GULUM-447924 format. One record per residue (C-alpha): residue in one letter; x, y, z. Coordinates in Angstrom, 3 decimals. Layout:
REM GULUM-447924
+------+----------+----------+----------+
! resn !        u !        v !        w !
+------+----------+----------+----------+
!    a !        X !        Y !        Z !
...
+------+----------+----------+----------+
***
This chain:
REM GULUM-447924
+------+----------+----------+----------+
! resn !        u !        v !        w !
+------+----------+----------+----------+
!    m !   94.761 !  119.207 !   52.787 !
!    n !   98.099 !  120.567 !   52.669 !
!    e !  101.372 !  118.337 !   54.834 !
!    s !  100.552 !  120.866 !   58.204 !
!    d !   97.130 !  119.387 !   57.900 !
!    r !   98.324 !  115.705 !   57.182 !
!    g !  100.810 !  115.764 !   60.479 !
!    t !   98.242 !  117.102 !   62.081 !
!    d !   95.731 !  114.898 !   62.072 !
!    v !   98.521 !  111.678 !   62.641 !
!    d !   99.631 !  112.998 !   65.669 !
!    a !   96.148 !  112.695 !   66.992 !
!    g !   95.983 !  109.717 !   65.001 !
!    v !   98.971 !  108.161 !   67.965 !
!    a !   97.686 !  110.068 !   70.532 !
!    r !   93.675 !  108.617 !   70.622 !
!    r !   95.693 !  104.956 !   70.217 !
!    r !   98.032 !  106.617 !   73.153 !
!    d !   95.153 !  106.913 !   75.456 !
!    v !   93.151 !  103.697 !   74.764 !
!    r !   95.844 !  101.625 !   75.628 !
!    g !   96.256 !  103.222 !   77.885 !
!    a !   92.504 !  103.556 !   79.408 !
!    r !   92.624 !   99.815 !   78.540 !
!    r !   96.163 !   99.064 !   80.601 !
!    r !   94.498 !  101.290 !   83.249 !
!    e !   91.622 !   98.792 !   83.594 !
!    q !   93.510 !   96.084 !   83.332 !
!    i !   95.739 !   96.806 !   86.618 !
!    l !   92.453 !   97.800 !   88.574 !
!    h !   91.428 !   94.203 !   87.805 !
!    l !   94.878 !   92.802 !   88.646 !
!    l !   94.694 !   94.396 !   92.194 !
!    q !   91.598 !   93.198 !   93.219 !
!    t !   92.802 !   89.603 !   92.073 !
!    v !   96.306 !   90.071 !   94.345 !
!    e !   96.064 !   88.305 !   98.091 !
!    s !   97.118 !   92.049 !   99.628 !
!    g !   95.132 !   94.437 !   97.088 !
!    a !   98.557 !   95.858 !   96.540 !
!    l !  101.477 !   95.843 !   93.794 !
!    s !  104.656 !   97.644 !   93.159 !
!    v !  105.125 !   99.594 !   90.400 !
!    e !  108.411 !   97.231 !   89.184 !
!    e !  104.968 !   94.539 !   89.611 !
!    i !  103.007 !   96.395 !   87.342 !
!    a !  106.086 !   97.515 !   85.141 !
!    d !  106.963 !   93.454 !   84.510 !
!    r !  104.210 !   92.582 !   83.858 !
!    f !  102.777 !   94.997 !   81.003 !
!    g !  105.853 !   95.803 !   79.399 !
!    v !  106.081 !   99.125 !   80.243 !
!    s !  108.913 !  101.827 !   81.360 !
!    f !  108.539 !  102.909 !   85.367 !
!    a !  107.677 !  106.189 !   83.733 !
!    t !  104.129 !  104.995 !   81.899 !
!    v !  103.288 !  102.821 !   85.242 !
!    r !  103.574 !  106.749 !   87.093 !
!    r !  101.018 !  107.852 !   85.125 !
!    d !   98.172 !  105.495 !   85.165 !
!    l !   98.510 !  104.622 !   88.829 !
!    s !   98.527 !  109.127 !   88.578 !
!    r !   95.373 !  108.779 !   86.877 !
!    l !   93.725 !  106.317 !   88.574 !
!    h !   94.184 !  108.268 !   91.864 !
!    q !   92.888 !  111.563 !   91.111 !
!    d !   89.610 !  109.163 !   90.320 !
!    r !   90.115 !  107.952 !   93.737 !
!    q !   90.156 !  104.558 !   92.931 !
!    i !   93.428 !  103.595 !   94.040 !
!    t !   96.098 !  104.990 !   96.784 !
!    r !  100.319 !  105.288 !   96.480 !
!    t !  102.090 !  103.671 !   98.813 !
!    y !  105.929 !  103.720 !   99.206 !
!    g !  107.212 !  102.407 !   96.007 !
!    g !  103.587 !  101.131 !   94.354 !
!    v !  100.030 !  100.893 !   94.648 !
!    a !   96.876 !   99.443 !   97.111 !
!    l !   93.129 !   99.710 !   96.346 !
!    t !   91.260 !  102.106 !   97.858 !
!    a !   88.774 !  101.553 !  100.207 !
!    p !   89.228 !   96.927 !  100.651 !
!    a !   86.110 !   95.520 !  101.126 !
!    e !   85.997 !   94.585 !  105.154 !
!    l !   86.994 !   90.952 !  105.722 !
!    s !   85.288 !   88.504 !  108.173 !
!    i !   87.241 !   87.637 !  111.492 !
!    h !   87.056 !   84.226 !  110.032 !
!    q !   88.944 !   86.016 !  106.816 !
!    r !   91.137 !   88.340 !  109.165 !
!    h !   92.395 !   84.828 !  110.961 !
!    m !   92.433 !   82.991 !  108.179 !
!    e !   95.852 !   85.384 !  106.682 !
!    f !   99.670 !   86.022 !  106.757 !
!    t !   99.010 !   83.820 !  110.501 !
!    r !  102.802 !   82.964 !  110.582 !
!    e !  103.493 !   86.985 !  111.232 !
!    k !  101.072 !   87.826 !  113.744 !
!    d !  101.718 !   85.396 !  116.055 !
!    a !  105.451 !   86.202 !  115.337 !
!    i !  104.207 !   90.054 !  115.750 !
!    g !  102.262 !   88.669 !  118.853 !
!    r !  104.971 !   86.815 !  120.642 !
!    v !  107.009 !   89.685 !  120.521 !
!    a !  104.129 !   92.269 !  121.985 !
!    a !  103.806 !   89.670 !  124.642 !
!    e !  107.293 !   90.129 !  126.093 !
!    l !  106.826 !   93.611 !  127.077 !
!    i !  103.899 !   92.879 !  129.759 !
!    d !  105.907 !   92.329 !  133.228 !
!    d !  103.840 !   90.675 !  136.385 !
!    g !  101.248 !   92.915 !  137.718 !
!    a !  101.006 !   94.844 !  134.611 !
!    v !   97.313 !   96.489 !  133.322 !
!    v !   97.363 !   96.366 !  129.994 !
!    i !   94.596 !   97.127 !  127.481 !
!    v !   94.185 !   95.718 !  123.991 !
!    d !   92.435 !   96.556 !  121.369 !
!    a !   90.889 !   94.254 !  119.167 !
!    g !   91.380 !   93.211 !  116.280 !
!    t !   93.617 !   88.959 !  115.688 !
!    t !   97.043 !   90.424 !  115.693 !
!    t !   95.981 !   91.012 !  119.287 !
!    e !   94.797 !   88.664 !  119.843 !
!    f !   97.937 !   86.134 !  119.034 !
!    v !   99.186 !   89.169 !  121.958 !
!    a !   97.113 !   87.877 !  123.929 !
!    r !   97.727 !   84.329 !  123.198 !
!    h !  101.792 !   84.617 !  123.609 !
!    l !  100.753 !   86.931 !  126.877 !
!    d !  102.765 !   84.687 !  129.905 !
!    a !  103.247 !   86.720 !  132.938 !
!    v !  101.674 !   86.949 !  135.698 !
!    d !   98.837 !   88.669 !  138.248 !
!    v !   98.476 !   90.903 !  135.437 !
!    t !   94.765 !   92.411 !  134.644 !
!    v !   93.904 !   93.441 !  130.960 !
!    f !   90.993 !   96.047 !  129.525 !
!    t !   90.171 !   94.816 !  126.053 !
!    n !   87.274 !   94.921 !  124.443 !
!    g !   87.460 !   92.319 !  121.531 !
!    i !   85.479 !   88.650 !  121.612 !
!    g !   88.393 !   87.577 !  120.570 !
!    a !   91.479 !   88.363 !  122.873 !
!    i !   88.015 !   87.897 !  125.983 !
!    n !   87.926 !   83.973 !  124.860 !
!    i !   90.852 !   83.934 !  125.151 !
!    l !   92.266 !   85.641 !  128.361 !
!    m !   89.090 !   83.232 !  130.014 !
!    r !   91.503 !   79.986 !  130.087 !
!    n !   94.382 !   81.861 !  131.859 !
!    e !   93.947 !   81.611 !  135.750 !
!    d !   96.444 !   83.747 !  136.387 !
!    v !   95.631 !   87.252 !  134.729 !
!    s !   91.614 !   88.962 !  135.443 !
!    v !   89.730 !   90.068 !  132.313 !
!    v !   88.239 !   93.616 !  132.323 !
!    v !   85.276 !   93.789 !  129.451 !
!    l !   84.418 !   97.109 !  128.369 !
!    g !   81.500 !   97.344 !  127.675 !
!    g !   79.437 !   99.381 !  124.507 !
!    r !   77.904 !   97.849 !  120.995 !
!    l !   79.578 !   94.699 !  119.005 !
!    r !   79.854 !   95.320 !  115.692 !
!    p !   80.069 !   90.916 !  114.618 !
!    v !   81.485 !   91.322 !  111.687 !
!    n !   85.148 !   92.498 !  113.455 !
!    e !   83.943 !   91.137 !  117.087 !
!    t !   84.902 !   94.695 !  118.382 !
!    i !   82.404 !   96.666 !  121.520 !
!    s !   83.057 !  100.025 !  121.454 !
!    g !   81.594 !  102.873 !  122.289 !
!    a !   80.167 !  105.625 !  125.421 !
!    e !   80.073 !  102.920 !  127.637 !
!    a !   83.792 !  101.491 !  127.596 !
!    e !   85.309 !  105.042 !  126.167 !
!    n !   83.904 !  106.156 !  129.877 !
!    m !   85.894 !  103.284 !  131.898 !
!    l !   88.715 !  103.890 !  130.370 !
!    r !   88.574 !  107.357 !  131.562 !
!    s !   89.364 !  105.367 !  135.140 !
!    v !   92.616 !  104.083 !  133.777 !
!    v !   95.959 !  104.394 !  133.766 !
!    a !   97.851 !  101.249 !  131.864 !
!    d !  101.283 !  100.176 !  132.208 !
!    h !  100.767 !   99.598 !  127.896 !
!    a !   97.449 !   99.417 !  125.697 !
!    f !   97.901 !   97.219 !  122.316 !
!    i !   96.551 !   98.617 !  119.551 !
!    g !   95.715 !   96.744 !  116.582 !
!    a !   95.528 !   98.724 !  113.234 !
!    d !   93.567 !   98.515 !  109.108 !
!    a !   96.322 !  100.529 !  108.682 !
!    v !   99.102 !  102.920 !  110.026 !
!    h !  101.187 !  106.112 !  108.495 !
!    p !  103.014 !  108.501 !  110.027 !
!    q !  100.997 !  111.698 !  108.818 !
!    y !   97.405 !  110.447 !  110.198 !
!    g !   98.598 !  107.742 !  112.565 !
!    v !   96.229 !  104.880 !  113.117 !
!    a !   92.873 !  103.184 !  110.963 !
!    s !   89.575 !  102.140 !  111.939 !
!    r !   86.499 !  101.044 !  110.257 !
!    t !   84.664 !  103.255 !  111.923 !
!    l !   84.506 !  106.913 !  113.726 !
!    e !   83.350 !  104.743 !  117.542 !
!    q !   86.405 !  102.014 !  117.204 !
!    s !   88.567 !  105.419 !  116.489 !
!    r !   87.827 !  107.334 !  119.348 !
!    l !   88.068 !  104.513 !  121.160 !
!    k !   91.516 !  103.759 !  119.580 !
!    t !   92.629 !  107.178 !  120.781 !
!    l !   91.643 !  107.078 !  124.456 !
!    m !   93.187 !  103.977 !  124.780 !
!    m !   97.033 !  105.128 !  123.837 !
!    q !   95.943 !  108.100 !  125.563 !
!    r !   94.872 !  106.450 !  128.844 !
!    a !   98.365 !  104.180 !  129.168 !
!    r !  102.227 !  104.598 !  129.644 !
!    q !  103.362 !  103.134 !  127.081 !
!    t !  101.383 !  102.802 !  123.156 !
!    v !  102.362 !  100.069 !  121.276 !
!    v !  101.030 !   99.566 !  117.644 !
!    v !  100.550 !   95.940 !  116.163 !
!    a !  101.123 !   95.068 !  112.595 !
!    d !  101.640 !   93.087 !  109.737 !
!    h !  103.904 !   95.382 !  106.847 !
!    r !  100.573 !   95.198 !  104.115 !
!    k !   99.133 !   97.690 !  107.251 !
!    l !  101.684 !  100.286 !  106.351 !
!    d !  101.856 !  103.721 !  105.076 !
!    t !   98.263 !  104.174 !  103.118 !
!    d !   95.717 !  106.496 !  103.351 !
!    q !   92.995 !  104.330 !  102.771 !
!    f !   90.570 !  104.600 !  105.479 !
!    n !   89.415 !  107.439 !  107.298 !
!    y !   89.126 !  107.530 !  110.520 !
!    w !   92.319 !  107.633 !  112.328 !
!    s !   93.710 !  107.969 !  115.676 !
!    p !   96.810 !  110.826 !  116.086 !
!    l !   99.785 !  108.551 !  117.483 !
!    p !  101.739 !  109.588 !  121.130 !
!    a !  104.783 !  111.661 !  120.817 !
!    h !  106.661 !  108.227 !  121.608 !
!    w !  105.509 !  104.508 !  120.950 !
!    r !  106.237 !  101.190 !  120.572 !
!    f !  105.536 !   99.409 !  116.734 !
!    v !  106.403 !   95.244 !  116.316 !
!    t !  105.651 !   94.668 !  112.815 !
!    d !  106.952 !   91.736 !  110.663 !
!    d !  110.582 !   91.615 !  109.083 !
!    d !  109.298 !   92.173 !  105.476 !
!    a !  108.322 !   95.752 !  105.946 !
!    e !  109.722 !   98.636 !  103.972 !
!    p !  113.070 !   99.854 !  104.743 !
!    a !  111.256 !  103.303 !  103.820 !
!    a !  108.374 !  102.868 !  105.324 !
!    l !  109.782 !  101.914 !  108.638 !
!    d !  112.385 !  104.900 !  108.180 !
!    s !  108.913 !  107.193 !  108.221 !
!    l !  107.639 !  105.906 !  111.254 !
!    r !  110.725 !  106.673 !  113.144 !
!    a !  110.861 !  110.025 !  112.604 !
!    v !  107.276 !  110.470 !  113.707 !
!    g !  108.283 !  108.705 !  117.244 !
!    a !  108.528 !  105.200 !  117.181 !
!    q !  110.730 !  101.962 !  118.288 !
!    i !  110.141 !   99.555 !  115.972 !
!    d !  110.850 !   95.619 !  116.560 !
!    l !  111.230 !   93.741 !  113.142 !
!    a !  109.465 !   89.878 !  114.526 !
!    q !  110.186 !   86.933 !  112.119 !
!    p !  107.703 !   84.504 !  111.343 !
!    l !  108.176 !   79.792 !  111.955 !
!    r !  108.946 !   80.041 !  108.261 !
!    a !  108.313 !   76.843 !  106.502 !
!    l !  110.878 !   73.642 !  105.184 !
!    t !  109.865 !   75.353 !  101.571 !
!    d !  110.843 !   78.098 !  102.343 !
!    i !  113.897 !   78.285 !  104.278 !
!    a !  115.189 !   76.320 !  101.516 !
!    d !  114.051 !   78.566 !   99.172 !
!    m !  116.042 !   81.501 !  100.882 !
!    k !  119.033 !   78.780 !  101.170 !
!    g !  119.214 !   78.451 !   97.508 !
!    n !  118.891 !   82.075 !   96.848 !
!    q !  122.799 !   83.107 !   98.794 !
!    p !  125.965 !   82.982 !   96.583 !
+------+----------+----------+----------+
***
């Protein structure tokens, strides 16, 4: 064997070892995504965890994205098609953020308004903080119905159709037909994801159709979603956003993601969640 052949064999051996290490690392990245609560990681977090460069992480993420195992987000990555959480599980996560978002959104409702409240745990907090009087609410959410039925200043109109128990959502042709007779002042829309190109994501086609109609039948669309929902493209059903709309999210949202939404007509309100005393102490400790 000549020197050239030996060199070729050595190069091939190094490449194979790199391929093996890369494949193992990509498996570990997927496992890590499955264990973190949000199902998402930043490039920096992955690079620190595995002791590799940002360029190496980006190559790994490109391979995983090509295999449709992950979806790219601003500055990071998330699992593709995460398992749908039950309504009980949704109520247990990011409660402070949802509460703050709901409080800010509810302040937009004036006395005597007619509003549409989409199903969802974040929109439930809009219903919870609603303190205007003589308000009429059209809703397809069981949670919102249960909250508003105790509010004597609100008249509730339940949109009819098929109940989807996992997220306590009513949708279908009956709900759509009812909304076609309505022009609401505001439509408060929940989201599984918010994307500047695709719009608002839903789990099913029926839910997506109803969200689209809700936005069409309101003078102002107000999308309410916490920062985890920004700019992922992992869902199949989307409702396009109007030319001008309002987005209420929490103050942990990525500035770059918010800028991309402003570019497609969003007026953005950042809600500040009530933080625990330990969080406040940590924030003060980090100040120079």
